[in-house]
C-alpha positions in Angstrom: 88.9 59.8 6.9 87.3 63.1 7.8 85.9 63.8 4.2 84.4 60.3 4.5 82.5 61.3 7.8 81.5 64.6 6.0 80.2 62.8 3.0 78.3 60.0 5.0 76.7 62.7 7.1 75.5 64.4 3.8 74.1 61.3 2.5 72.3 60.5 5.7 70.7 63.9 5.5 68.9 62.9 2.5 67.2 60.0 4.1 63.3 60.5 3.4 61.3 61.4 6.4 58.1 63.6 5.8 58.4 67.2 6.6 55.9 66.7 9.5 58.3 63.9 10.9 61.3 66.1 10.6 59.6 69.0 12.4 58.5 66.7 15.2 61.8 65.0 15.5 63.6 68.2 16.0 61.0 69.8 18.1 60.9 66.6 20.5 64.6 66.4 20.8 66.7 66.8 24.0 70.2 68.0 23.8 73.1 67.8 26.2 75.3 70.6 26.7 79.1 70.8 27.3 78.4 70.9 31.0 76.3 67.8 31.0 72.9 69.5 31.3 69.8 68.3 29.4 68.2 70.9 27.3 65.1 71.0 25.2 65.6 72.2 21.7 63.2 75.2 22.3 65.9 76.4 24.8 68.5 76.5 22.1 66.6 79.1 20.2 65.3 81.3 22.8 66.4 84.3 24.9 68.1 86.5 22.4 67.1 88.2 19.1 69.6 86.4 17.0 71.2 82.8 17.0 74.5 81.8 15.4 74.5 78.1 14.6 77.4 75.9 13.3 77.8 72.2 12.9 81.0 70.5 14.0 82.8 67.6 15.6 85.6 67.5 18.1 87.7 65.1 16.4 87.9 67.1 13.2 91.5 68.1 12.5 91.0 70.9 9.9 87.7 72.4 9.0 86.0 72.5 12.3 88.8 74.1 14.3 89.3 76.7 11.6 85.4 77.5 11.5 85.6 77.7 15.4 88.4 80.2 15.1 86.6 82.3 12.5 83.4 82.3 14.6 85.6 83.3 17.7 86.5 86.5 15.8 82.9 87.3 15.3 82.1 86.3 19.0 85.0 88.9 20.3 83.7 91.6 17.8 80.2 91.3 19.3 81.5 91.9 22.8 78.7 92.6 25.4 76.1 91.7 22.7 76.8 88.1 23.2 74.2 86.6 25.8 72.0 89.5 25.6 71.2 90.0 21.9 73.1 87.1 20.3 73.5 83.4 21.2 76.1 81.0 19.8 75.2 77.4 19.3 77.6 74.8 18.2 75.9 71.4 17.5 78.0 68.2 17.2 77.5 65.9 14.1 79.3 63.1 15.9 77.3 62.9 19.1 78.6 59.3 19.7 82.0 60.5 20.2 81.5 64.0 21.2 80.5 63.6 25.0 80.0 66.5 27.3 83.7 66.2 28.3 84.9 66.3 24.8 82.8 69.3 23.9 84.1 71.0 27.1 87.7 70.4 26.2 87.0 71.6 22.7 85.5 74.7 23.9 88.3 75.3 26.5 90.9 74.9 23.6 89.5 78.1 22.1 88.9 79.8 25.4 85.4 80.4 24.9 83.0 81.7 27.6 79.9 80.2 29.2 77.8 82.2 26.5 78.9 80.0 23.9 77.2 76.6 24.1 78.2 73.3 22.7 75.6 70.6 22.3 75.1 67.1 21.3 71.9 65.2 20.6 70.5 62.2 18.7 72.2 62.2 15.2 68.8 62.0 13.3 67.7 65.0 15.2 70.9 66.9 14.4 70.5 66.1 10.8 66.8 67.0 10.5 67.4 70.2 12.4 70.1 71.3 9.9 68.0 70.3 7.1 65.2 72.4 8.4 67.3 75.5 9.0 68.7 75.3 5.6 65.3 74.9 4.1 64.3 78.1 5.9 67.4 79.8 4.7 66.8 78.8 1.1 63.4 80.7 1.3 65.4 83.8 1.2 68.3 82.6 -1.1 67.3 79.5 -3.2 70.8 79.4 -4.7 72.7 79.4 -1.4 75.6 77.1 -1.0 76.3 75.2 2.3 79.9 73.9 2.9 80.7 72.1 6.0 83.5 74.1 7.9 83.0 77.2 5.7 79.4 78.1 6.3 77.2 78.8 9.4 73.7 80.2 10.0 72.4 83.3 11.5 68.7 83.1 12.6 66.1 85.3 14.0 63.7 82.6 15.7 60.9 85.2 16.2 60.4 85.5 12.6 61.8 82.3 11.6 64.3 83.9 9.3 67.7 82.2 8.6 70.6 82.9 6.3 73.7 81.2 5.6 77.0 83.2 5.7 80.5 82.4 4.9 82.9 82.1 7.8 85.8 83.7 5.9 83.9 87.1 5.6 85.3 89.8 7.8 83.7 90.3 11.0 82.6 93.9 10.1 80.5 92.4 7.2 79.1 89.7 9.2 78.0 92.2 12.0 76.3 94.4 9.2 74.3 91.4 8.1 73.4 90.7 11.6 72.3 94.1 12.3 70.2 94.2 9.2 68.5 90.9 10.4 68.0 92.2 13.9 66.1 95.1 13.0 63.6 93.5 10.6 61.1 92.5 13.2 57.6 91.0 12.9 55.3 90.0 15.7 55.9 86.5 17.0 53.3 84.0 15.9 51.7 81.8 18.6 52.0 78.0 17.9 51.7 74.7 19.5 55.4 74.3 19.7 58.2 77.0 19.6 59.6 78.0 16.1 63.1 77.4 15.0 
């Protein structure tokens, strides 16, 4: 059943909206966090140098818990850098079932702190956001492979730089990739809406 949900999600991502529609849909969207608070999308990607993003759903029995466990190792390895330099953002791909309560219970299951946010939003906005982030990542690596439950994104919102990493990489290698991104900085460009 899970493979069917993942397949349907992948097919829905191919629905044709223009690039402008996709950007506007993501930019205008509101998200609800695991505490029930409403958050504008801009806030998901502000406040730190780097953002780690994964896509999950709480009723997933295998790949999502495994992915969260892998990310938790990185979260622990980062120590005090989480919150000040690095932000963790987990986005549900099943917002209908993933209420704030369900997200909070999933988060508690992995003993994750307040500095790792779990969010739900409109499914179309979630799909378009993932599509946009992967498009940005393909600018650096046109051959990248995205696998649900095995891949996650590291982004530097100020430079709009995103890369895809494998969750099974050792934390030391992931930390090195993050450090390389963090120290390649360019001045932030002003725009009519916040960049991803």
